[in-house]
Each structure stands twice: as structure tokens, then as C-alpha cells.
C-alpha positions in Angstrom: 122.6 99.1 104.6 125.2 97.2 106.9 127.9 95.0 105.8 125.7 91.9 105.9 123.0 93.4 103.8 125.9 94.6 101.4 127.2 91.2 101.1 123.9 89.6 100.3 123.3 92.1 97.5 126.8 91.8 96.4 126.4 88.0 96.1 123.4 88.2 94.2 125.0 90.8 91.9 128.3 88.7 91.3 126.1 85.5 90.8 123.9 86.9 88.4 127.0 88.2 86.3 129.3 85.2 86.6 127.1 82.2 87.9 127.4 80.2 91.2 130.3 78.1 90.1 132.6 80.7 88.9 131.6 83.5 91.6 134.5 83.9 94.2 134.6 85.3 97.6 136.6 88.2 96.1 133.9 88.9 93.4 131.5 89.2 96.2 133.4 91.4 98.4 134.3 93.7 95.6 130.6 93.8 94.4 129.5 94.6 98.1 132.4 97.2 98.7 133.6 95.5 101.8 136.7 93.4 103.0 137.0 89.8 102.2 137.2 89.0 106.0 133.4 90.4 106.3 132.2 87.3 104.6 133.7 85.0 107.3 132.5 87.4 110.0 128.8 87.7 109.0 128.4 84.2 107.4 131.2 81.9 108.4 131.8 81.0 104.8 131.3 82.0 101.2 129.0 79.0 100.7 126.5 80.0 103.6 126.5 83.4 102.1 125.5 82.3 98.6 122.9 80.0 100.1 121.2 82.6 102.0 121.7 85.3 99.1 120.1 83.2 96.5 117.3 81.6 98.9 116.3 85.0 100.0 116.3 86.6 96.6 114.4 83.9 94.6 112.2 83.2 97.6 111.3 86.8 97.8 110.6 87.3 94.1 108.5 84.2 93.6 107.0 84.4 97.0 105.8 87.9 96.7 104.5 87.1 93.1 102.4 84.1 94.8 101.2 86.1 97.7 100.2 88.9 95.3 98.0 86.3 93.2 96.6 84.8 96.2 95.3 88.3 97.4 94.1 89.2 93.8 92.1 86.3 93.6 90.5 86.5 97.0 87.0 87.2 95.6 86.9 83.8 93.9 86.2 80.4 95.8 89.2 78.7 96.7 89.6 76.1 93.9 88.9 78.9 91.2 91.4 81.1 92.9 94.0 78.3 92.7 93.3 77.7 89.2 93.8 81.5 88.4 97.1 81.7 90.6 98.7 78.9 88.6 97.8 80.4 85.4 99.8 83.3 86.5 102.8 81.7 87.6 104.4 81.6 84.3 104.8 85.4 84.5 106.3 85.0 88.0 108.7 82.7 86.8 109.7 84.8 83.7 110.2 87.6 86.0 112.7 85.5 88.2 114.3 83.5 85.6 117.9 84.5 86.2 117.3 84.0 89.8 115.8 80.7 89.4 118.4 79.5 87.0 121.2 80.4 89.6 119.0 78.9 92.3 118.8 75.5 90.4 122.5 75.7 90.1 122.8 76.4 93.7 120.5 73.4 94.9 123.1 70.8 93.8 125.8 72.7 95.7 123.8 73.0 98.9 122.9 69.4 99.1 126.6 68.7 99.7 126.8 71.4 102.4 125.7 70.4 105.7 125.8 73.7 107.3 122.7 74.8 104.8 120.5 72.4 106.5 119.4 74.7 109.3 119.0 77.7 107.3 116.8 75.8 104.5 114.9 74.5 107.0 114.1 77.7 108.8 113.6 79.2 105.4 110.9 76.6 104.2 109.2 77.0 107.5 108.9 80.8 106.8 107.7 80.3 103.1 105.0 78.0 104.4 104.0 80.5 107.1 103.8 83.4 104.7 101.7 81.5 102.1 99.5 80.3 104.8 98.9 83.8 106.3 98.0 85.1 102.7 95.7 82.2 102.1 93.9 83.0 105.6 93.8 86.6 104.7 92.1 85.8 101.2 90.0 83.3 102.3 89.0 83.7 105.9 87.0 80.2 106.2 90.3 78.6 106.3 91.5 77.9 109.8 95.3 78.5 110.4 96.3 74.9 110.0 94.4 74.3 106.8 95.6 77.6 105.4 99.4 76.4 106.1 98.6 72.9 104.6 97.6 74.7 101.3 100.3 77.0 101.4 102.7 73.9 101.7 100.9 72.5 98.6 101.4 75.8 96.9 105.0 75.8 97.8 105.7 72.2 96.4 103.9 72.7 93.4 105.7 76.1 92.7 108.9 74.2 92.9 108.1 71.5 90.7 106.3 73.6 88.2 109.4 76.1 88.5 111.8 73.4 87.4 109.7 72.3 84.6 109.2 75.9 83.6 112.7 76.3 83.4 113.6 73.4 81.2 110.7 73.9 78.8 110.1 77.6 78.9 106.5 77.1 79.7 105.7 74.4 77.0 103.4 71.7 77.7 102.7 72.4 81.4 99.3 71.9 82.8 97.3 75.1 83.3 95.5 76.1 86.4 92.2 74.6 85.4 93.9 71.1 84.7 95.6 71.1 88.2 92.3 72.2 89.7 90.6 69.2 88.1 93.1 67.0 89.7 92.7 68.6 93.1 89.1 68.2 92.9 89.2 64.4 91.8 91.7 63.9 94.6 89.5 65.6 97.1 86.3 63.6 96.0 88.0 60.4 97.0 88.0 59.2 100.5 91.2 58.5 102.4 91.1 54.8 103.3 93.6 52.9 105.4 
């Protein structure tokens, strides 16, 4: 690994051990085994490094879990595959709990950092695209634009359900069948102007 990758890994390690608020630039540099100046050189600031480290780690863990479930359920009709995926999200959330907790702590911080806007906008676009590609692979009847739209819906639902899961530990969350019923009801009603 190069210094940039070492810093991302060091930041994740330090944050998981100390939390976002208590992690210093020196903690990150020490965990990465690089100089303190490397943070400024590669990221411009500790804040940008933390934003990228958490977004990448949590996004990869949850995103990979979602993609795996999309592909695992490719033999089912789209609405049934949707329900099955959401029933499996508690496991994905559990496997990424510490990262999600750090990410929630980070959300408040990044809303106050204008330099995070560009990175987060690009990261969101990449997440939508990755989910859309997986959906298109699993359900080739979807055109690229529709697959991306469904990917966007999955992403938004994952964000909301992830937050609810964190504060309730999964108690009283709707299951996949219930969410599927809601989508079917919405799809059955006509859009009017």
C-alpha cells in the first residue's frame, strides 16, 4: 500500500478505537505509520481524510452486502427479490455496526464542512451506479435508467433503515414483505398532475 491507502486504513483503525470526535491527526498518522505531513499532502486536511475513510469503509461494507443480496435473489421476480434483500439487511447492518456508528457521528461533522460536498456527491453517484449495475445484472429486463432509479431507491431505504436499525437494534422495523406491499400499492396508483 502507498501512503494514501495507509492513511485511509489508519484513519478507520483510529476512529474505530477512539471515535470520530476523539481521533487526532497524530492518532491517524501513528496508526498509518506515516508522517503527520502526509495527511495534508494526500488529503488537504484531517477532516477530508476522515470523510473519505468512513464513507469508503461503510459504503463498501454495506454496498457489497446489498450487491451480494441483489445477485443472490436474481432468480426471483423483482418485487420478491426486493423483499428478500430487505429481510437480509439486518445482518448487513450488524456486520457493519461499528462503522455505521462512526458514520453517524461523522454525518453531523461533514454537514458543516463545505469541502466534503464534492466528495460526497461523487460517492453518492458511484453508489447509485453500482447498485444499478447489480440490479441490471440480476434483472436484465430493466433498462439502465430504471435499474439506476431502483438503485437510488435501495440506497435511500438503506440509509433510513440503517439509522432506525442503529437506534432500535432492529426492533419494530418493517420486514421486506411489508415494504414490498407498500411499493406495490404505490405502483398500483397512477401519477396525476
